[in-house]
N, C-alpha and C positions, 0 to 999 in steps of 0.2 A: 453905165449903161448895160454891161453884161449882168450885172446884179440884178437890175430890174427884169431884164428877159428871163433870168432864171426863176425870179419871184413870180412872173406870169406863167411860166411852165409849171412851177410847183402848184399852181392853182390854189395858193393861199387865199383864203376868204378874209375880207378886212375884218380886224380885231382878232385873227387867229395869231397865236404866238408863232414868230417866225424865228428859226434857228439863227443863233450869230454866225459871223462869218467864219470864226474858228471853229465852232461846231460843225459847220457844213464842210469846211476844209478837211477836217481830220475823218469826218464820216465818209466823205468822196474817195479819200485816200483808202480807206478800209475796203470799201466798196470795188475800187480799181483793183486790190489785190484779191478779192474774192473772185472777181471776173476773169482774171488773169489767165486761168487754166480752161476757161470756156464753159465752167460749170459752177453757177452762182446757186448753190443749193441750200436747202432749208437749214442744214447745220451751219453753214457758213453765215447765213442771216442771222440765226439766232446768237452765235458767237460775236458778231458785230453789235447786234441790238444790246447784248450784255456789257460789252466793252463801253460802248456809248452811254448807257445809263451810270454805270459806274464811273467813268471819267468825268461826265457832266452833271453827275448827280439828277436825272432827268426820270420823270414817272414814265409810266409805259407808252401812254398816249404821246407823249412829247418825244420819246424815243422813236416810235413808229412815224411821227412826222419828219423828223429829221433824217431817219433812213430812207424814208420815201423821197424828200429833198435831195439826198446825196445820190441816189441812184439816177434821178434825172439830171442832175448836175455832172455825174462822170458819162453819163450817155451823151451829153451835148458838148462835152469837153475834151481838146484834143491834145492838151497838155497838162501835164503834173504841176508845172510850175506855179500857176495860180493858186494852187491848194498848198503847196510846200512853202510858198511864199508868204502865205498869211500864217502859217505855223512858225515860221522864222520870225516873223514881225511879233507874234503873240507870246511865244514860248521860250523859257530858258532851255539851256542845253539839256540838263536832267530830263526835263518834260519832253523835249524833242526825242530823246532816247526812248522814253516811255511810248511814244507814238510808234516807233520802231517795234517795240516789244509787242504793241497791240498788233501791228501788221503780221508779225510772226504767229500770233495765235490765230489769225484769220487763215493765214496760208497754211497752216497744220492743222486746220477745223476739220478736214476730212481725214486726218491721220497720215497723210504724205505731202512731200514738197515737191511741186511741179518746178522744172528748170526756170520757166518763165516767171514764176512767183519769186523764185530766188534771186532772178536778174531784176525785178522790179523793185523789190525791197533793197537791193544794193543802190539801185538809181535813185530812190527816195531818200535813203540814207545819205547820200552825196548831197543832194539838193537841200537836205535839212542840217547839214553841216555835221553830221554823227558819223565818226571815223570807223573804221574796220573792226577795231577791238571792241568798241562799245555796242556795234552792231552784233558782234558775235556773242558778246555777253546777254544782251537784249534776248537773242536766240535761244541760248541756254535757259533763262528764266521763262521765256514763254513755253518751252518744251516741259520744264517742271510744273509749271501752273496747269498745263493741259495733261500731266501725268504720263506724258511719252518718255520723258528722259533720254539719256543717251544721245548718240549724235546721228539723228534720222535725216535720211534724205528723200 
């Protein structure tokens, strides 16, 4: 039922490719991370689009549709569980750690980590069954990928 409502809210025309549940769940988690500090800016949006395109091997248009659907889903959802549950059902442990790494990249897209972003990633990691050590290692990899290095806060 909720999926049908989200489909209608997304305004997908009949025949338009609709993102699958896993793609939408991951994208919505990334959008939540970007919105956590109340500043969802162009840099964060570009990072999310790049991460989604790479992770799901999407063309630019499909990535934009997915991102738009994720923004609407995140706006209309009050819980992370729906999104994390889909990831737990669909992904093995290393892939769930990769999602945490993606979240870190979004959180650091503006060059700084907001305490609320840190708390959100900790909460999502728990819901994805990613332990603290793996979460920390994912953070280090994300910082290295972004060229930030070191232990930034």
